C-alpha positions as CSV (number, residue, x, y, z in Angstrom):
1,X,16.8,18.1,4.7
2,X,15.5,19.7,7.8
3,X,13.5,22.3,5.9
4,X,12.1,19.5,3.7
5,X,11.1,17.5,6.7
6,X,9.3,20.5,8.3
7,X,7.5,21.2,5.0
8,X,6.4,17.6,4.7
9,X,5.1,17.5,8.3
10,X,3.2,20.8,7.7
11,X,1.6,19.3,4.6
12,X,0.8,16.1,6.6
13,X,-1.0,18.3,9.2
14,X,-2.9,20.2,6.5
15,X,-3.9,16.9,4.8
16,X,-5.1,15.4,8.1
17,X,-7.1,18.6,8.9
18,X,-8.8,18.7,5.5
19,X,-9.3,14.9,5.6
20,X,-11.1,15.0,8.9
21,X,-13.1,18.0,7.8
22,X,-14.2,16.1,4.8
23,X,-15.2,13.1,6.9
24,X,-17.3,15.4,9.1
25,X,-18.9,17.0,6.0
26,X,-19.2,14.0,3.5
27,X,-21.1,16.0,1.0
28,X,-17.9,17.8,0.2
29,X,-16.4,14.6,-1.3
30,X,-16.1,14.8,-5.1
31,X,-17.5,11.4,-6.1
32,X,-16.5,11.4,-9.8
33,X,-12.7,11.9,-9.2
34,X,-12.9,9.6,-6.1
35,X,-14.3,6.7,-8.2
36,X,-11.9,7.4,-11.1
37,X,-8.9,7.3,-8.7
38,X,-10.2,4.1,-7.0
39,X,-10.3,2.5,-10.4
40,X,-6.8,3.7,-11.3
41,X,-5.2,2.8,-8.0
42,X,-7.2,-0.4,-7.2
43,X,-8.9,-2.1,-10.1
44,X,-6.1,-1.5,-12.5
45,X,-3.5,-2.7,-10.0
46,X,-5.1,-6.2,-9.5
47,X,-3.1,-8.0,-12.2
48,X,0.4,-7.0,-11.0
49,X,-0.5,-7.3,-7.3
50,X,-2.0,-10.7,-7.8
51,X,0.9,-12.0,-9.9
52,X,3.6,-10.8,-7.6
53,X,1.8,-12.1,-4.4
54,X,1.2,-15.5,-6.0
55,X,4.9,-15.8,-6.9
56,X,6.0,-14.7,-3.4
57,X,3.8,-17.3,-1.9
58,X,5.4,-19.9,-4.2
59,X,8.9,-18.8,-3.2
60,X,8.1,-18.7,0.5
61,X,6.7,-22.2,0.4
62,X,9.6,-23.6,-1.7
63,X,12.3,-22.1,0.5
64,X,10.5,-23.0,3.7
65,X,10.0,-26.6,2.6
66,X,13.6,-26.9,1.6
67,X,14.8,-25.8,5.1
68,X,12.1,-27.5,7.2
69,X,12.6,-30.8,5.4
70,X,16.0,-31.2,7.1
71,X,14.1,-31.4,10.4
72,X,11.2,-33.5,9.2
73,X,8.8,-30.6,9.8
74,X,7.6,-29.9,6.3
75,X,4.0,-29.5,7.4
76,X,5.1,-26.3,9.2
77,X,5.8,-24.8,5.8
78,X,2.1,-23.8,5.9
79,X,2.6,-21.9,9.1
80,X,5.6,-20.1,7.5
81,X,3.6,-19.1,4.4
82,X,0.5,-18.1,6.4
83,X,2.2,-15.9,9.0
84,X,4.6,-14.4,6.5
85,X,2.0,-13.5,3.9
86,X,-0.8,-12.3,6.3
87,X,1.3,-10.3,8.7
88,X,4.1,-8.9,6.5
89,X,4.6,-9.8,2.9
90,X,1.0,-9.2,1.7
91,X,0.7,-5.6,2.9
92,X,4.4,-4.7,2.4
93,X,4.6,-5.8,-1.2
94,X,1.2,-4.3,-2.0
95,X,2.2,-1.0,-0.5
96,X,5.6,-0.9,-2.4
97,X,3.8,-1.7,-5.7
98,X,1.2,1.0,-5.0
99,X,3.9,3.5,-4.0
100,X,5.8,2.9,-7.3
101,X,2.6,2.8,-9.4
102,X,0.0,5.1,-7.9
103,X,2.3,7.4,-5.8
104,X,4.3,8.2,-8.9
105,X,1.2,8.8,-10.9
106,X,-0.2,11.2,-8.3
107,X,3.0,13.2,-8.5
108,X,3.2,13.2,-12.3
109,X,-0.5,14.2,-12.6
110,X,-0.4,17.1,-10.2
111,X,3.1,18.1,-11.3
112,X,2.0,18.4,-14.9
113,X,-1.0,20.5,-13.8
114,X,1.4,22.7,-11.9
115,X,3.6,23.1,-15.0
116,X,0.6,24.0,-17.1
117,X,-0.5,26.5,-14.4
118,X,-3.8,24.7,-13.8
119,X,-3.3,24.7,-10.1
120,X,-3.0,28.5,-10.1
121,X,-6.1,28.7,-12.2
122,X,-8.0,26.6,-9.6
123,X,-7.0,29.1,-6.9
124,X,-8.0,32.0,-9.1
125,X,-11.5,30.4,-9.5
126,X,-11.8,30.0,-5.7
127,X,-11.2,26.3,-5.7
128,X,-9.0,24.7,-3.0
129,X,-6.4,22.4,-4.6
130,X,-6.4,20.3,-1.3
131,X,-10.1,19.5,-1.8
132,X,-10.0,19.1,-5.6
133,X,-6.6,17.3,-6.1
134,X,-5.3,15.9,-2.8
135,X,-8.3,14.6,-0.8
136,X,-9.9,12.5,-3.6
137,X,-6.6,10.7,-4.1
138,X,-6.1,10.2,-0.4
139,X,-9.6,8.9,0.1
140,X,-9.3,6.6,-2.9
141,X,-6.1,5.0,-1.8
142,X,-7.2,4.7,1.9
143,X,-10.3,2.8,0.7
144,X,-8.6,0.7,-1.9
145,X,-5.4,-0.5,-0.3
146,X,-7.0,-2.7,2.4
147,X,-9.0,-4.4,-0.4
148,X,-5.8,-4.9,-2.4
149,X,-4.1,-6.3,0.7
150,X,-6.8,-8.8,1.2
151,X,-6.5,-9.8,-2.5
152,X,-2.7,-10.1,-2.1
153,X,-3.1,-12.3,0.9
154,X,-5.4,-14.6,-1.0
155,X,-3.1,-14.9,-3.9
156,X,0.0,-15.4,-1.7
157,X,-1.8,-18.2,0.2
158,X,-2.9,-19.7,-3.1
159,X,0.7,-19.7,-4.4
160,X,1.9,-21.3,-1.2
161,X,-0.8,-24.0,-1.4
162,X,0.1,-24.8,-5.0
163,X,3.8,-25.2,-4.2
164,X,3.0,-27.2,-1.1
165,X,0.9,-29.6,-3.2
166,X,3.6,-29.9,-5.8
167,X,6.7,-30.2,-3.5
168,X,5.3,-31.6,-0.3
169,X,2.3,-33.5,-1.6
170,X,0.1,-31.6,0.8
171,X,-3.5,-31.5,-0.4
172,X,-5.5,-28.2,-0.4
173,X,-7.6,-29.7,2.4
174,X,-4.6,-30.4,4.5
175,X,-3.2,-27.0,3.7
176,X,-6.5,-25.3,4.8
177,X,-6.6,-27.4,8.0
178,X,-3.0,-26.5,9.0
179,X,-3.7,-22.9,8.0
180,X,-6.6,-22.8,10.4
181,X,-4.4,-24.1,13.2
182,X,-1.5,-21.8,12.3
183,X,-3.2,-18.4,12.3
184,X,-5.6,-16.4,14.4
185,X,-7.9,-13.7,13.3
186,X,-5.4,-11.1,14.5
187,X,-2.8,-12.5,12.1
188,X,-5.1,-11.4,9.3
189,X,-6.1,-8.1,10.8
190,X,-2.6,-6.9,11.5
191,X,-1.9,-6.7,7.8
192,X,-5.3,-5.0,7.1
193,X,-4.8,-2.5,9.9
194,X,-1.5,-1.4,8.4
195,X,-3.1,-0.8,4.9
196,X,-4.9,2.5,5.5
197,X,-1.9,4.0,7.4
198,X,0.4,3.1,4.4
199,X,-2.2,4.4,2.0
200,X,-2.4,7.7,3.7
201,X,1.4,8.1,3.7
202,X,1.8,7.1,0.0
203,X,-0.9,9.3,-1.3
204,X,0.1,12.3,0.9
205,X,3.7,12.1,-0.3
206,X,2.7,11.7,-3.9
207,X,0.5,14.8,-3.8
208,X,3.0,16.8,-1.8
209,X,5.8,16.2,-4.3
210,X,3.4,17.0,-7.2
211,X,2.7,20.4,-5.6
212,X,6.4,21.0,-5.2
213,X,7.0,20.8,-9.0
214,X,8.4,24.0,-10.5
215,X,7.6,25.2,-14.0
216,X,9.7,22.7,-15.9
217,X,9.3,19.2,-17.3
218,X,12.6,18.1,-15.7
219,X,11.1,19.0,-12.3
220,X,8.2,16.6,-12.8
221,X,10.6,13.7,-13.3
222,X,12.7,14.7,-10.3
223,X,9.8,15.0,-7.9
224,X,8.2,11.8,-9.2
225,X,11.4,9.9,-8.4
226,X,11.6,11.5,-4.9
227,X,8.0,10.6,-4.2
228,X,8.6,6.9,-5.0
229,X,11.8,6.7,-2.9
230,X,10.3,8.6,0.1
231,X,7.1,6.6,0.1
232,X,8.8,3.2,-0.1
233,X,11.3,4.3,2.6
234,X,8.6,5.5,5.0
235,X,6.4,2.4,4.3
236,X,9.3,0.1,5.3
237,X,10.2,2.2,8.4
238,X,6.5,2.3,9.5
239,X,6.1,-1.5,8.8
240,X,9.1,-2.2,11.1
241,X,7.8,0.1,13.9
242,X,4.3,-1.4,13.7
243,X,5.7,-4.9,13.7
244,X,7.6,-4.1,16.9
245,X,4.6,-2.5,18.4
246,X,2.3,-5.4,17.7
247,X,4.9,-7.8,19.0
248,X,5.3,-5.8,22.2
249,X,1.6,-5.8,22.9
250,X,1.4,-9.5,22.2
251,X,-0.6,-9.8,19.0
């Protein structure tokens, strides 16, 4: 475990170095794979992210209304849904979905290339696998996950508004007015700020585990499973730490 942690930290440092170097020399970015990965990780994920976020908004509103009704405070269901979705559930669920969907895809794609000796062929041709395989995926997810989080927030709030209308007879206008009173701009930005951090971790782990694949098909499946588990675990740990940090500084 210790050796694995050291190797992962070394790869993290290498990824950050190449990432910053690419930012300083943007002409090194490979646009075609970048756009392809943005489509794969972002556009193709919209249906599942939207559906799950909408359903979570419904569940939060229903459970919140059921509990708050005992105290005659049903209107604060809007506050519960708004803060829950914008600060935590929107980004956390989106990151977990992306870790299971895109993180595993990164590992499987790079791992299959490793099995077929395509990565070795790249090095023979003088190409850096970090620039060709890793950085386009990292950039794509860092750009896409904040947008997916914004979309998840909207769908979660929509689900909460629909359930509030059905169960509490709160109109969309009343929901919007209470929403405006319940949240500040920072409530929204906290979730968005977390997104690129989670995106970097998910993509980095997915690529790292892909490059760890040995020359067997069984290894691809094993490393893909490890990538998903590690990414989800680190996302939840980071989310907890960031939530504590934001609470301590008062936002």
